[in-house]
Biotite code that builds the C-alpha atoms (Angstrom):
import biotite.structure as struc

atoms = struc.array([
    struc.Atom([3.444, -36.455, 26.971], chain_id="A", res_id=1, res_name="UNK", atom_name="CA", element="C"),
    struc.Atom([2.035, -33.205, 26.493], chain_id="A", res_id=2, res_name="UNK", atom_name="CA", element="C"),
    struc.Atom([4.263, -30.136, 26.856], chain_id="A", res_id=3, res_name="UNK", atom_name="CA", element="C"),
    struc.Atom([2.929, -27.568, 29.568], chain_id="A", res_id=4, res_name="UNK", atom_name="CA", element="C"),
    struc.Atom([3.686, -24.050, 29.188], chain_id="A", res_id=5, res_name="UNK", atom_name="CA", element="C"),
    struc.Atom([3.871, -21.420, 31.977], chain_id="A", res_id=6, res_name="UNK", atom_name="CA", element="C"),
    struc.Atom([2.213, -17.954, 31.591], chain_id="A", res_id=7, res_name="UNK", atom_name="CA", element="C"),
    struc.Atom([5.520, -16.668, 30.157], chain_id="A", res_id=8, res_name="UNK", atom_name="CA", element="C"),
    struc.Atom([4.871, -18.273, 26.741], chain_id="A", res_id=9, res_name="UNK", atom_name="CA", element="C"),
    struc.Atom([3.914, -16.134, 23.952], chain_id="A", res_id=10, res_name="UNK", atom_name="CA", element="C"),
    struc.Atom([3.450, -17.483, 20.462], chain_id="A", res_id=11, res_name="UNK", atom_name="CA", element="C"),
    struc.Atom([3.891, -14.426, 18.834], chain_id="A", res_id=12, res_name="UNK", atom_name="CA", element="C"),
    struc.Atom([7.468, -13.958, 20.541], chain_id="A", res_id=13, res_name="UNK", atom_name="CA", element="C"),
    struc.Atom([10.101, -16.405, 20.362], chain_id="A", res_id=14, res_name="UNK", atom_name="CA", element="C"),
    struc.Atom([12.273, -18.001, 23.214], chain_id="A", res_id=15, res_name="UNK", atom_name="CA", element="C"),
    struc.Atom([14.700, -15.606, 21.457], chain_id="A", res_id=16, res_name="UNK", atom_name="CA", element="C"),
    struc.Atom([12.476, -12.337, 22.313], chain_id="A", res_id=17, res_name="UNK", atom_name="CA", element="C"),
    struc.Atom([11.924, -11.706, 18.778], chain_id="A", res_id=18, res_name="UNK", atom_name="CA", element="C"),
    struc.Atom([8.561, -11.832, 17.120], chain_id="A", res_id=19, res_name="UNK", atom_name="CA", element="C"),
    struc.Atom([7.798, -14.909, 14.613], chain_id="A", res_id=20, res_name="UNK", atom_name="CA", element="C"),
    struc.Atom([6.887, -14.435, 11.135], chain_id="A", res_id=21, res_name="UNK", atom_name="CA", element="C"),
    struc.Atom([3.086, -13.932, 12.183], chain_id="A", res_id=22, res_name="UNK", atom_name="CA", element="C"),
    struc.Atom([3.692, -11.529, 14.609], chain_id="A", res_id=23, res_name="UNK", atom_name="CA", element="C"),
    struc.Atom([6.350, -9.587, 12.205], chain_id="A", res_id=24, res_name="UNK", atom_name="CA", element="C"),
    struc.Atom([3.401, -9.321, 9.781], chain_id="A", res_id=25, res_name="UNK", atom_name="CA", element="C"),
    struc.Atom([1.195, -7.818, 12.245], chain_id="A", res_id=26, res_name="UNK", atom_name="CA", element="C"),
    struc.Atom([3.707, -5.158, 13.762], chain_id="A", res_id=27, res_name="UNK", atom_name="CA", element="C"),
    struc.Atom([4.337, -4.412, 9.821], chain_id="A", res_id=28, res_name="UNK", atom_name="CA", element="C"),
    struc.Atom([0.740, -3.956, 9.464], chain_id="A", res_id=29, res_name="UNK", atom_name="CA", element="C"),
    struc.Atom([1.056, -1.311, 12.150], chain_id="A", res_id=30, res_name="UNK", atom_name="CA", element="C"),
    struc.Atom([3.833, 0.525, 10.606], chain_id="A", res_id=31, res_name="UNK", atom_name="CA", element="C"),
    struc.Atom([2.215, 3.826, 10.115], chain_id="A", res_id=32, res_name="UNK", atom_name="CA", element="C"),
    struc.Atom([-1.032, 3.863, 11.202], chain_id="A", res_id=33, res_name="UNK", atom_name="CA", element="C"),
    struc.Atom([-3.411, 2.489, 13.873], chain_id="A", res_id=34, res_name="UNK", atom_name="CA", element="C"),
    struc.Atom([-6.196, -0.384, 12.674], chain_id="A", res_id=35, res_name="UNK", atom_name="CA", element="C"),
    struc.Atom([-8.496, -2.440, 14.456], chain_id="A", res_id=36, res_name="UNK", atom_name="CA", element="C"),
    struc.Atom([-8.128, -5.936, 14.589], chain_id="A", res_id=37, res_name="UNK", atom_name="CA", element="C"),
    struc.Atom([-10.709, -6.520, 11.657], chain_id="A", res_id=38, res_name="UNK", atom_name="CA", element="C"),
    struc.Atom([-8.987, -4.286, 9.335], chain_id="A", res_id=39, res_name="UNK", atom_name="CA", element="C"),
    struc.Atom([-5.613, -6.072, 10.376], chain_id="A", res_id=40, res_name="UNK", atom_name="CA", element="C"),
    struc.Atom([-6.972, -9.740, 9.754], chain_id="A", res_id=41, res_name="UNK", atom_name="CA", element="C"),
    struc.Atom([-7.110, -9.453, 5.865], chain_id="A", res_id=42, res_name="UNK", atom_name="CA", element="C"),
    struc.Atom([-3.915, -7.966, 5.790], chain_id="A", res_id=43, res_name="UNK", atom_name="CA", element="C"),
    struc.Atom([-2.263, -10.397, 7.421], chain_id="A", res_id=44, res_name="UNK", atom_name="CA", element="C"),
    struc.Atom([-4.486, -13.246, 6.168], chain_id="A", res_id=45, res_name="UNK", atom_name="CA", element="C"),
    struc.Atom([-4.975, -14.651, 9.345], chain_id="A", res_id=46, res_name="UNK", atom_name="CA", element="C"),
    struc.Atom([-8.674, -15.504, 10.953], chain_id="A", res_id=47, res_name="UNK", atom_name="CA", element="C"),
    struc.Atom([-10.009, -12.702, 13.594], chain_id="A", res_id=48, res_name="UNK", atom_name="CA", element="C"),
    struc.Atom([-9.757, -14.835, 16.413], chain_id="A", res_id=49, res_name="UNK", atom_name="CA", element="C"),
    struc.Atom([-5.875, -15.361, 15.867], chain_id="A", res_id=50, res_name="UNK", atom_name="CA", element="C"),
    struc.Atom([-5.479, -11.695, 15.078], chain_id="A", res_id=51, res_name="UNK", atom_name="CA", element="C"),
    struc.Atom([-7.064, -10.938, 18.165], chain_id="A", res_id=52, res_name="UNK", atom_name="CA", element="C"),
    struc.Atom([-5.317, -13.260, 20.318], chain_id="A", res_id=53, res_name="UNK", atom_name="CA", element="C"),
    struc.Atom([-2.034, -12.056, 18.654], chain_id="A", res_id=54, res_name="UNK", atom_name="CA", element="C"),
    struc.Atom([-3.000, -8.189, 19.856], chain_id="A", res_id=55, res_name="UNK", atom_name="CA", element="C"),
    struc.Atom([-3.138, -9.340, 23.097], chain_id="A", res_id=56, res_name="UNK", atom_name="CA", element="C"),
    struc.Atom([0.246, -10.751, 23.221], chain_id="A", res_id=57, res_name="UNK", atom_name="CA", element="C"),
    struc.Atom([1.969, -8.147, 21.830], chain_id="A", res_id=58, res_name="UNK", atom_name="CA", element="C"),
    struc.Atom([0.117, -5.649, 23.901], chain_id="A", res_id=59, res_name="UNK", atom_name="CA", element="C"),
    struc.Atom([1.101, -7.694, 27.157], chain_id="A", res_id=60, res_name="UNK", atom_name="CA", element="C"),
    struc.Atom([4.501, -7.139, 25.941], chain_id="A", res_id=61, res_name="UNK", atom_name="CA", element="C"),
    struc.Atom([4.417, -3.657, 25.403], chain_id="A", res_id=62, res_name="UNK", atom_name="CA", element="C"),
    struc.Atom([4.891, -3.594, 21.516], chain_id="A", res_id=63, res_name="UNK", atom_name="CA", element="C"),
    struc.Atom([1.405, -2.503, 20.805], chain_id="A", res_id=64, res_name="UNK", atom_name="CA", element="C"),
    struc.Atom([-1.451, -0.107, 22.315], chain_id="A", res_id=65, res_name="UNK", atom_name="CA", element="C"),
    struc.Atom([-5.015, -0.115, 22.396], chain_id="A", res_id=66, res_name="UNK", atom_name="CA", element="C"),
    struc.Atom([-7.039, 3.333, 21.879], chain_id="A", res_id=67, res_name="UNK", atom_name="CA", element="C"),
    struc.Atom([-10.667, 3.506, 21.147], chain_id="A", res_id=68, res_name="UNK", atom_name="CA", element="C"),
    struc.Atom([-10.721, -0.305, 19.490], chain_id="A", res_id=69, res_name="UNK", atom_name="CA", element="C"),
    struc.Atom([-7.733, 0.708, 17.347], chain_id="A", res_id=70, res_name="UNK", atom_name="CA", element="C"),
    struc.Atom([-3.970, -0.577, 17.553], chain_id="A", res_id=71, res_name="UNK", atom_name="CA", element="C"),
    struc.Atom([-0.802, 1.205, 17.238], chain_id="A", res_id=72, res_name="UNK", atom_name="CA", element="C"),
    struc.Atom([3.081, 0.493, 17.654], chain_id="A", res_id=73, res_name="UNK", atom_name="CA", element="C"),
    struc.Atom([4.443, 1.586, 20.816], chain_id="A", res_id=74, res_name="UNK", atom_name="CA", element="C"),
    struc.Atom([7.874, 3.185, 20.889], chain_id="A", res_id=75, res_name="UNK", atom_name="CA", element="C"),
    struc.Atom([9.487, -0.070, 22.116], chain_id="A", res_id=76, res_name="UNK", atom_name="CA", element="C"),
    struc.Atom([7.425, -1.865, 19.390], chain_id="A", res_id=77, res_name="UNK", atom_name="CA", element="C"),
    struc.Atom([9.002, 0.428, 16.639], chain_id="A", res_id=78, res_name="UNK", atom_name="CA", element="C"),
    struc.Atom([12.359, -0.240, 17.959], chain_id="A", res_id=79, res_name="UNK", atom_name="CA", element="C"),
    struc.Atom([11.583, -4.209, 17.846], chain_id="A", res_id=80, res_name="UNK", atom_name="CA", element="C"),
    struc.Atom([10.343, -3.685, 14.125], chain_id="A", res_id=81, res_name="UNK", atom_name="CA", element="C"),
    struc.Atom([13.196, -1.911, 13.058], chain_id="A", res_id=82, res_name="UNK", atom_name="CA", element="C"),
    struc.Atom([15.490, -4.479, 14.757], chain_id="A", res_id=83, res_name="UNK", atom_name="CA", element="C"),
    struc.Atom([14.208, -6.842, 12.681], chain_id="A", res_id=84, res_name="UNK", atom_name="CA", element="C"),
    struc.Atom([13.545, -5.349, 9.408], chain_id="A", res_id=85, res_name="UNK", atom_name="CA", element="C"),
])
């Protein structure tokens, strides 16, 4: 039987509310700079489609923000990254 997830499911954020390993890499790539999805993909070693999906999830969670096609950490994202580093 296939498991059905609700709209609250986010693969980048674990059930404990912490970022997954891949999300952590993505957040770390934005630690001191703003980058486009195309710039992030080679840094984190993920295909562009996965990076874009992760960025949408992290933006929905309030951990990153998008401005002029570039992504950066929000204050909440900085706190999350500090708490897991």
